[in-house]
LUMKOL-713650 format. One record per residue: residue in three letters; x negated, y negated, z negated of N, C-alpha, C in turn. Coordinates in steps of 0.05 Angstrom, whole numbers, padded with zeros to 5 digits, always signed. Layout:
ALAXYZXYZXYZ
...
end
This chain:
MET-00652-04598+00055-00661-04572+00045-00684-04561+00062
ALA-00704-04549+00049-00726-04536+00062-00730-04509+00050
VAL-00739-04489+00066-00743-04462+00057-00769-04452+00068
VAL-00786-04439+00051-00810-04426+00060-00813-04399+00047
ALA-00825-04380+00061-00831-04354+00049-00858-04355+00037
ILE-00862-04340+00014-00887-04341-00001-00890-04314-00015
GLU-00914-04305-00018-00920-04281-00034-00929-04291-00062
ALA-00912-04288-00081-00917-04301-00107-00921-04282-00130
ASP-00918-04255-00126-00921-04237-00149-00936-04212-00142
GLY-00948-04210-00118-00965-04187-00111-00951-04161-00105
ASP-00924-04161-00101-00910-04137-00095-00905-04132-00065
ASP-00917-04149-00049-00915-04147-00019-00887-04152-00009
LEU-00869-04162-00026-00843-04170-00018-00842-04201-00019
PRO-00831-04214+00001-00832-04243+00002-00813-04256-00019
GLU-00822-04278-00030-00804-04295-00045-00799-04320-00028
PHE-00777-04333-00034-00769-04357-00018-00767-04381-00037
ILE-00782-04402-00030-00781-04427-00045-00761-04444-00030
VAL-00741-04454-00044-00719-04470-00032-00719-04497-00046
THR-00718-04518-00030-00714-04545-00041-00686-04555-00036
ASP-00677-04572-00055-00650-04583-00053-00653-04613-00057
ALA-00644-04629-00037-00647-04658-00038-00627-04671-00057
GLY-00606-04656-00065-00586-04667-00082-00568-04686-00068
THR-00550-04699-00083-00532-04719-00073-00531-04743-00092
ASP-00514-04762-00085-00510-04785-00104-00497-04776-00130
MET-00483-04753-00129-00469-04743-00152-00484-04721-00168
SER-00504-04709-00155-00519-04687-00168-00548-04688-00161
ALA-00565-04680-00180-00594-04680-00176-00602-04655-00160
GLY-00624-04657-00146-00634-04634-00132-00657-04620-00147
GLY-00673-04605-00133-00695-04591-00147-00708-04570-00129
VAL-00724-04553-00142-00738-04531-00128-00732-04505-00142
TYR-00727-04484-00125-00718-04458-00135-00734-04436-00121
VAL-00736-04413-00135-00748-04389-00122-00728-04367-00122
MET-00727-04353-00099-00711-04329-00096-00729-04306-00090
SER-00730-04286-00107-00749-04263-00103-00736-04241-00087
GLY-00752-04229-00070-00743-04207-00054-00740-04181-00070
GLU-00719-04166-00065-00714-04141-00079-00718-04117-00060
GLY-00724-04122-00035-00726-04101-00016-00699-04095-00003
GLY-00699-04084+00021-00674-04077+00034-00659-04101+00043
GLY-00673-04124+00046-00660-04148+00056-00644-04164+00035
THR-00647-04157+00010-00632-04171-00011-00650-04189-00027
LEU-00639-04210-00040-00654-04229-00055-00641-04232-00083
GLU-00657-04237-00103-00647-04244-00129-00634-04271-00129
SER-00618-04277-00149-00606-04304-00151-00628-04324-00156
PRO-00624-04349-00147-00644-04370-00150-00652-04375-00179
THR-00678-04379-00184-00689-04386-00210-00700-04414-00208
VAL-00694-04431-00227-00703-04458-00226-00733-04460-00231
ILE-00747-04474-00214-00775-04480-00218-00778-04508-00230
ASP-00763-04527-00217-00763-04555-00226-00738-04567-00215
GLU-00726-04585-00230-00702-04598-00220-00699-04626-00232
GLY-00678-04640-00223-00674-04667-00232-00686-04688-00214
PHE-00693-04680-00189-00704-04699-00170-00696-04691-00142
ARG-00699-04710-00123-00692-04705-00095-00716-04692-00081
ALA-00714-04666-00075-00736-04651-00063-00733-04650-00033
GLY-00755-04654-00018-00754-04654+00011-00772-04632+00023
ASP-00789-04640+00041-00806-04621+00055-00824-04606+00036
ILE-00833-04582+00044-00848-04564+00027-00871-04551+00043
ALA-00893-04546+00030-00915-04532+00044-00928-04513+00024
THR-00937-04490+00033-00950-04470+00016-00979-04467+00024
GLY-00995-04458+00004-01024-04454+00009-01038-04446-00016
HIS-01064-04454-00018-01080-04448-00041-01095-04473-00050
LEU-01088-04483-00073-01099-04509-00082-01122-04506-00102
ASN-01125-04482-00114-01146-04480-00135-01164-04456-00132
GLY-01162-04441-00110-01181-04420-00104-01177-04394-00120
ASP-01154-04391-00133-01150-04366-00149-01135-04344-00134
GLN-01129-04349-00108-01116-04330-00091-01086-04327-00096
HIS-01075-04340-00116-01046-04341-00120-01035-04363-00102
SER-01012-04358-00091-00999-04378-00074-00989-04402-00090
ASP-00995-04426-00080-00986-04451-00092-00968-04465-00071
PHE-00955-04487-00080-00940-04502-00061-00937-04531-00070
ILE-00931-04548-00051-00926-04577-00056-00899-04584-00045
VAL-00887-04605-00057-00860-04613-00049-00859-04644-00048
ILE-00847-04655-00027-00842-04683-00025-00819-04691-00043
GLU-00823-04711-00059-00801-04723-00075-00792-04748-00060
THR-00766-04750-00054-00755-04773-00039-00739-04790-00058
GLY-00730-04813-00048-00714-04831-00064-00731-04852-00078
LYS-00721-04863-00100-00734-04886-00113-00761-04878-00126
ASP-00764-04852-00133-00789-04843-00145-00805-04827-00124
ALA-00806-04836-00100-00819-04822-00078-00848-04815-00085
GLY-00855-04790-00077-00883-04781-00082-00886-04752-00075
LEU-00906-04739-00087-00912-04712-00081-00916-04697-00107
ARG-00903-04673-00110-00907-04657-00133-00921-04631-00125
SER-00937-04620-00143-00951-04595-00137-00944-04574-00158
TYR-00946-04549-00149-00939-04526-00166-00959-04504-00162
ILE-00973-04496-00183-00994-04476-00182-00984-04449-00189
GLY-00986-04429-00171-00976-04403-00176-00992-04387-00196
GLN-00977-04372-00213-00989-04355-00234-00991-04326-00226
GLY-00981-04319-00202-00982-04291-00193-00960-04274-00202
ASN-00939-04286-00215-00917-04270-00225-00890-04284-00219
SER-00889-04299-00197-00866-04314-00189-00860-04338-00207
THR-00879-04346-00224-00876-04370-00239-00898-04390-00230
PHE-00892-04416-00236-00910-04437-00226-00913-04458-00248
ASP-00938-04467-00251-00943-04490-00268-00932-04515-00254
GLN-00915-04530-00267-00901-04552-00255-00918-04578-00255
ALA-00916-04593-00234-00927-04620-00233-00956-04621-00244
THR-00973-04603-00234-01001-04603-00241-01014-04630-00234
PHE-01006-04641-00211-01013-04668-00204-00991-04680-00187
THR-00989-04706-00186-00970-04720-00169-00985-04741-00154
ILE-00974-04748-00131-00985-04770-00115-00962-04790-00110
ALA-00966-04815-00119-00945-04835-00116-00946-04848-00089
GLU-00938-04834-00069-00938-04844-00041-00913-04833-00027
ALA-00901-04849-00010-00877-04840+00004-00885-04825+00029
PHE-00878-04799+00029-00885-04781+00051-00860-04772+00066
GLN-00864-04765+00091-00841-04754+00106-00847-04725+00115
SER-00872-04717+00116-00879-04689+00124-00906-04682+00112
ILE-00909-04656+00105-00934-04647+00092-00942-04620+00103
ALA-00968-04613+00100-00978-04587+00106-01002-04582+00088
LEU-01010-04557+00085-01034-04549+00070-01052-04533+00088
ALA-01078-04539+00089-01097-04524+00105-01125-04530+00095
ASP-01143-04511+00098-01171-04514+00090-01186-04527+00112
THR-01188-04554+00111-01201-04569+00132-01232-04570+00129
THR-01242-04562+00106-01271-04564+00100-01285-04537+00099
GLY-01269-04516+00098-01282-04489+00096-01291-04482+00068
ASN-01282-04496+00047-01291-04490+00020-01274-04470+00005
GLY-01253-04459+00019-01237-04439+00006-01212-04449-00008
THR-01209-04475-00010-01184-04486-00021-01172-04505+00000
ASP-01146-04509-00002-01132-04525+00019-01132-04555+00012
GLU-01133-04571+00033-01128-04599+00031-01099-04605+00038
ILE-01090-04628+00029-01062-04636+00035-01063-04654+00059
ILE-01048-04646+00080-01045-04663+00104-01017-04675+00103
ALA-01015-04701+00105-00989-04714+00101-00985-04736+00121
LEU-00960-04739+00129-00951-04762+00145-00934-04780+00127
THR-00943-04805+00124-00930-04823+00105-00905-04836+00118
GLU-00889-04848+00101-00868-04866+00110-00881-04892+00119
SER-00864-04912+00126-00873-04937+00137-00891-04952+00117
PRO-00915-04961+00126-00926-04957+00153-00936-04928+00156
VAL-00931-04916+00179-00936-04887+00182-00966-04883+00186
ARG-00978-04866+00169-01006-04859+00171-01009-04829+00167
LEU-01030-04819+00180-01038-04791+00176-01059-04790+00154
GLN-01054-04775+00133-01073-04775+00110-01082-04746+00105
VAL-01107-04744+00095-01118-04718+00085-01127-04723+00056
TRP-01116-04707+00038-01123-04709+00010-01137-04683+00001
SER-01159-04686-00014-01172-04662-00027-01162-04660-00055
VAL-01164-04636-00066-01156-04631-00094-01180-04618-00108
ASP-01192-04632-00127-01215-04622-00142-01208-04620-00172
GLU-01208-04596-00182-01202-04591-00211-01175-04605-00218
GLY-01156-04601-00200-01129-04611-00206-01125-04640-00201
MET-01145-04655-00191-01142-04683-00186-01144-04689-00156
PRO-01123-04702-00144-01124-04708-00115-01139-04734-00110
SER-01152-04734-00087-01166-04759-00077-01163-04761-00047
LEU-01159-04785-00038-01155-04790-00009-01182-04787+00005
VAL-01183-04769+00025-01208-04764+00040-01209-04782+00065
THR-01188-04782+00080-01187-04798+00105-01159-04806+00111
GLU-01156-04828+00126-01130-04839+00133-01132-04853+00160
VAL-01114-04846+00178-01115-04859+00204-01086-04866+00212
PRO-01082-04887+00228-01055-04894+00238-01045-04871+00255
ALA-01019-04867+00255-01007-04846+00271-00996-04856+00298
LEU-01012-04873+00311-01006-04882+00338-00977-04892+00342
ASN-00969-04910+00324-00943-04923+00327-00919-04905+00323
VAL-00923-04881+00312-00901-04863+00306-00886-04875+00282
THR-00860-04875+00283-00844-04884+00260-00831-04861+00246
GLU-00824-04840+00260-00814-04816+00247-00827-04791+00260
GLY-00834-04771+00244-00847-04748+00255-00852-04727+00234
SER-00864-04705+00243-00872-04684+00225-00901-04676+00231
VAL-00913-04660+00213-00941-04653+00216-00945-04623+00211
ALA-00964-04611+00226-00971-04583+00222-01002-04581+00223
ALA-01014-04561+00211-01043-04558+00211-01050-04529+00215
VAL-01068-04524+00234-01076-04496+00240-01101-04497+00258
ASP-01116-04476+00258-01139-04473+00276-01129-04463+00303
ILE-01121-04481+00321-01109-04474+00346-01128-04458+00364
ASP-01153-04469+00367-01172-04457+00385-01190-04436+00372
GLN-01185-04430+00347-01200-04409+00332-01230-04414+00333
ASP-01238-04439+00328-01266-04446+00327-01275-04450+00298
GLY-01258-04444+00279-01265-04447+00251-01258-04474+00240
ARG-01247-04492+00256-01240-04518+00246-01210-04523+00250
ILE-01198-04536+00230-01169-04541+00231-01162-04565+00249
GLU-01142-04561+00266-01130-04583+00281-01104-04591+00267
ILE-01097-04616+00270-01072-04627+00259-01054-04635+00282
ILE-01029-04626+00282-01010-04633+00302-00989-04652+00291
VAL-00986-04675+00303-00965-04694+00295-00943-04692+00316
VAL-00919-04687+00307-00895-04684+00324-00878-04709+00321
PRO-00878-04727+00340-00863-04752+00336-00833-04749+00343
PHE-00816-04762+00327-00788-04764+00334-00782-04791+00347
LEU-00797-04812+00339-00791-04839+00347-00816-04855+00347
PHE-00820-04872+00368-00842-04890+00369-00833-04919+00363
GLU-00851-04934+00349-00845-04961+00340-00839-04979+00364
PHE-00856-04977+00385-00854-04996+00407-00839-04985+00431
ALA-00826-04961+00427-00810-04950+00448-00787-04935+00436
PRO-00769-04949+00422-00747-04936+00408-00727-04922+00427
ASN-00726-04930+00452-00708-04918+00471-00720-04896+00488
LEU-00746-04889+00482-00759-04868+00497-00745-04841+00491
GLN-00739-04826+00512-00726-04801+00509-00743-04782+00492
THR-00730-04766+00474-00745-04748+00457-00760-04727+00473
THR-00750-04720+00497-00765-04701+00513-00790-04712+00525
GLU-00795-04739+00523-00818-04752+00533-00839-04757+00512
LEU-00834-04750+00487-00852-04755+00465-00874-04734+00465
PRO-00899-04742+00466-00921-04721+00467-00928-04712+00439
LEU-00936-04687+00437-00949-04677+00412-00977-04689+00411
MET-00985-04698+00388-01012-04709+00384-01029-04689+00369
ILE-01051-04681+00381-01069-04662+00368-01094-04677+00358
TYR-01098-04676+00332-01121-04689+00320-01142-04668+00314
ARG-01167-04674+00321-01189-04656+00314-01209-04671+00296
SER-01223-04656+00280-01242-04668+00261-01268-04675+00274
THR-01281-04696+00264-01307-04705+00274-01328-04694+00254
SER-01353-04699+00260-01375-04690+00243-01375-04704+00216
SER-01362-04727+00215-01360-04742+00190-01336-04734+00173
GLY-01320-04715+00183-01296-04706+00168-01271-04721+00174
GLU-01273-04741+00192-01249-04756+00199-01234-04741+00222
PHE-01208-04749+00225-01192-04737+00246-01185-04758+00267
VAL-01189-04751+00293-01182-04769+00314-01165-04755+00335
VAL-01149-04770+00349-01132-04758+00370-01150-04748+00393
SER-01149-04723+00399-01165-04712+00420-01148-04703+00444
GLU-01122-04701+00440-01105-04690+00461-01076-04698+00457
LEU-01063-04704+00479-01034-04709+00479-01021-04687+00496
VAL-01002-04673+00485-00989-04651+00499-00960-04657+00504
GLN-00952-04656+00529-00924-04662+00536-00908-04636+00534
PRO-00890-04633+00514-00877-04608+00510-00855-04602+00530
GLY-00843-04622+00542-00822-04617+00561-00795-04612+00548
GLY-00794-04615+00521-00769-04611+00506-00772-04625+00480
ALA-00749-04633+00469-00749-04647+00443-00756-04628+00420
MET-00773-04638+00402-00781-04621+00379-00779-04637+00354
ARG-00772-04623+00332-00772-04636+00305-00795-04625+00289
GLU-00799-04599+00289-00821-04586+00275-00832-04564+00292
VAL-00858-04557+00287-00870-04536+00302-00882-04514+00284
GLN-00883-04490+00294-00897-04468+00281-00916-04457+00302
LEU-00938-04445+00293-00958-04433+00311-00959-04403+00307
VAL-00952-04388+00328-00952-04359+00327-00962-04349+00353
ASP-00971-04324+00354-00980-04311+00379-00955-04299+00392
LEU-00944-04313+00412-00920-04304+00425-00924-04282+00446
ASP-00947-04283+00459-00951-04265+00482-00973-04244+00477
GLY-00981-04240+00453-00999-04218+00446-01028-04221+00456
ASP-01036-04246+00462-01064-04250+00472-01083-04259+00451
SER-01074-04259+00426-01090-04267+00402-01093-04297+00400
ASP-01082-04313+00418-01083-04342+00417-01057-04352+00405
LEU-01059-04373+00389-01035-04384+00376-01020-04403+00395
ASP-00994-04397+00398-00977-04413+00415-00959-04430+00397
ILE-00947-04451+00409-00931-04470+00394-00901-04464+00399
VAL-00886-04462+00377-00857-04460+00378-00845-04484+00364
GLY-00828-04498+00377-00815-04522+00365-00785-04519+00364
ASP-00773-04528+00342-00744-04527+00340-00733-04553+00352
GLY-00709-04551+00364-00697-04574+00378-00690-04597+00361
LEU-00692-04621+00372-00685-04645+00358-00656-04653+00365
GLY-00638-04650+00346-00610-04657+00351-00595-04636+00367
GLY-00604-04612+00369-00590-04591+00383-00602-04564+00377
PHE-00589-04543+00387-00598-04516+00382-00616-04507+00405
GLU-00640-04517+00405-00659-04511+00426-00686-04502+00414
ILE-00700-04485+00429-00726-04477+00421-00745-04483+00445
THR-00767-04496+00440-00787-04502+00460-00812-04487+00454
MET-00824-04474+00474-00848-04458+00470-00870-04468+00488
LEU-00894-04471+00477-00917-04479+00492-00938-04457+00489
TRP-00947-04446+00511-00967-04424+00510-00995-04435+00509
ASN-01011-04423+00492-01039-04431+00489-01054-04418+00513
ARG-01068-04435+00528-01082-04425+00552-01112-04422+00548
THR-01121-04419+00524-01149-04412+00519-01152-04383+00525
VAL-01164-04377+00548-01166-04349+00558-01187-04334+00542
SER-01179-04312+00530-01197-04295+00514-01212-04312+00493
GLY-01198-04332+00482-01211-04349+00462-01231-04368+00474
CYS-01231-04372+00500-01251-04388+00513-01238-04410+00529
ALA-01239-04435+00519-01227-04458+00533-01242-04463+00558
GLY-01227-04468+00580-01239-04474+00606-01244-04450+00624
ASP-01240-04426+00613-01245-04402+00629-01220-04394+00645
ALA-01217-04406+00668-01192-04403+00684-01189-04375+00696
ASP-01212-04361+00702-01210-04335+00715-01213-04312+00695
GLY-01218-04318+00669-01219-04297+00649-01243-04280+00649
ASP-01265-04289+00661-01289-04272+00662-01309-04278+00639
GLY-01301-04296+00621-01317-04303+00598-01338-04324+00603
GLN-01339-04335+00627-01358-04357+00633-01342-04381+00645
VAL-01351-04405+00638-01339-04429+00649-01359-04440+00670
ASP-01351-04436+00696-01371-04442+00717-01356-04450+00742
PHE-01370-04449+00765-01359-04457+00791-01335-04439+00799
ASP-01335-04414+00791-01312-04397+00798-01286-04408+00786
ASP-01288-04418+00761-01265-04430+00748-01256-04456+00763
LEU-01276-04471+00771-01270-04496+00786-01255-04489+00812
GLY-01264-04467+00826-01251-04458+00850-01222-04450+00845
VAL-01217-04436+00823-01189-04429+00816-01172-04453+00811
LEU-01184-04473+00798-01169-04497+00792-01162-04513+00817
LEU-01181-04516+00835-01176-04531+00860-01156-04517+00878
GLU-01157-04491+00878-01139-04475+00895-01110-04480+00888
ASP-01104-04483+00862-01077-04486+00853-01071-04515+00844
TRP-01087-04534+00853-01084-04562+00844-01056-04573+00851
GLY-01044-04585+00830-01018-04598+00834-00994-04580+00831
ILE-00997-04554+00828-00974-04536+00826-00964-04535+00798
THR-00939-04527+00794-00927-04522+00768-00927-04493+00764
VAL-00938-04484+00741-00940-04455+00736-00920-04447+00715
THR-00916-04421+00711-00898-04411+00691-00914-04399+00668
ALA-00901-04395+00646-00914-04383+00622-00924-04355+00628
ALA-00909-04341+00645-00917-04313+00651-00942-04312+00669
CYS-00947-04334+00684-00970-04334+00702-00983-04361+00701
PRO-00999-04366+00680-01009-04393+00675-01031-04401+00694
GLY-01047-04382+00705-01069-04388+00723-01087-04409+00711
PRO-01093-04430+00726-01113-04450+00716-01100-04472+00699
ASP-01077-04467+00688-01064-04487+00670-01078-04486+00643
LEU-01101-04499+00641-01118-04496+00617-01108-04510+00593
ASP-01091-04531+00596-01082-04546+00573-01053-04539+00565
GLY-01040-04521+00579-01014-04511+00571-00991-04530+00578
ASP-00995-04550+00596-00972-04568+00601-00957-04560+00626
THR-00963-04536+00637-00950-04524+00660-00957-04536+00687
ILE-00973-04557+00688-00981-04570+00713-01011-04570+00716
VAL-01021-04562+00739-01050-04561+00744-01058-04589+00753
SER-01074-04603+00737-01079-04631+00742-01106-04639+00730
TYR-01110-04665+00729-01136-04676+00718-01141-04667+00690
SER-01120-04665+00674-01124-04657+00646-01136-04629+00644
ASP-01129-04611+00663-01142-04584+00663-01171-04587+00672
LEU-01177-04604+00691-01204-04609+00699-01221-04619+00676
GLU-01209-04636+00659-01224-04647+00636-01230-04624+00616
VAL-01211-04605+00612-01217-04583+00595-01240-04566+00606
LEU-01239-04561+00632-01260-04545+00644-01287-04559+00641
LEU-01289-04585+00647-01314-04599+00646-01325-04601+00617
ASP-01306-04604+00598-01314-04606+00570-01328-04580+00561
HIS-01321-04558+00573-01332-04532+00565-01350-04519+00587
TRP-01359-04536+00605-01375-04526+00628-01401-04513+00618
GLY-01406-04489+00629-01430-04474+00622-01428-04457+00597
SER-01405-04458+00583-01402-04442+00559-01396-04413+00565
SER-01403-04396+00546-01399-04367+00550-01382-04357+00527
CYS-01364-04338+00533-01347-04327+00512-01350-04297+00508
ASN-01371-04286+00520-01375-04258+00517-01390-04251+00491
end
């Protein structure tokens, strides 16, 4: 089962899209539950049923400002189904389908054209894919191997607020390291190149097992932080975004990346910092090390004022 909140009828009250994977004895499907205010919901209304529904992602597929969503279909008819919102809590069913076995999906505008692309992590062999949707027809834009990940999830968001979408792959299991502890699995951050492809630009060690992640501003600094739910337990892992004032590499917060920031970095070299006092921990892994120096050098001379 998967659940997402969505604004589907313009009344400023959330609706909830719920998927049901079904069982061997009963078919699953997709349902909407409308908010009535006061913390109450209407009974579920069927959007589509008779199939095994898995992961779900919401966004805008056709530029009409109504919320749309996509759902993974699992089982023998594995693929992806799309639903276009009509602005009144109803959806056009199966506007397009993709006959590919997916394990995780997201929607985000990776090109800046006002409509979302589909970001997907496939089943075996595991690949990271980006699909565009033009006049209701999907086409594969780019595809890259997911670095030997066999199971994982995907999220897409503009982490550093530079106007370009980053893709986060959260691995559960690696092909060549099946016994690796889940707490040792790094988050993989993919960034887009000038040609529109996505490449791994950063590996982040979360220090805790994660199954899925959400990005929210936890500490009120306007930067998006990572919250991950525990893998196989009731745990929450939080990673604080250390882009100071929206400026990567600015360790002292003065809006400039220069020798003063290098001095701050060297002064605290090798220490473990806390979320409440990150100091020169520029990459958010809680340790002041070479990876922080790389962030600083990558942004050397930049100004954020």
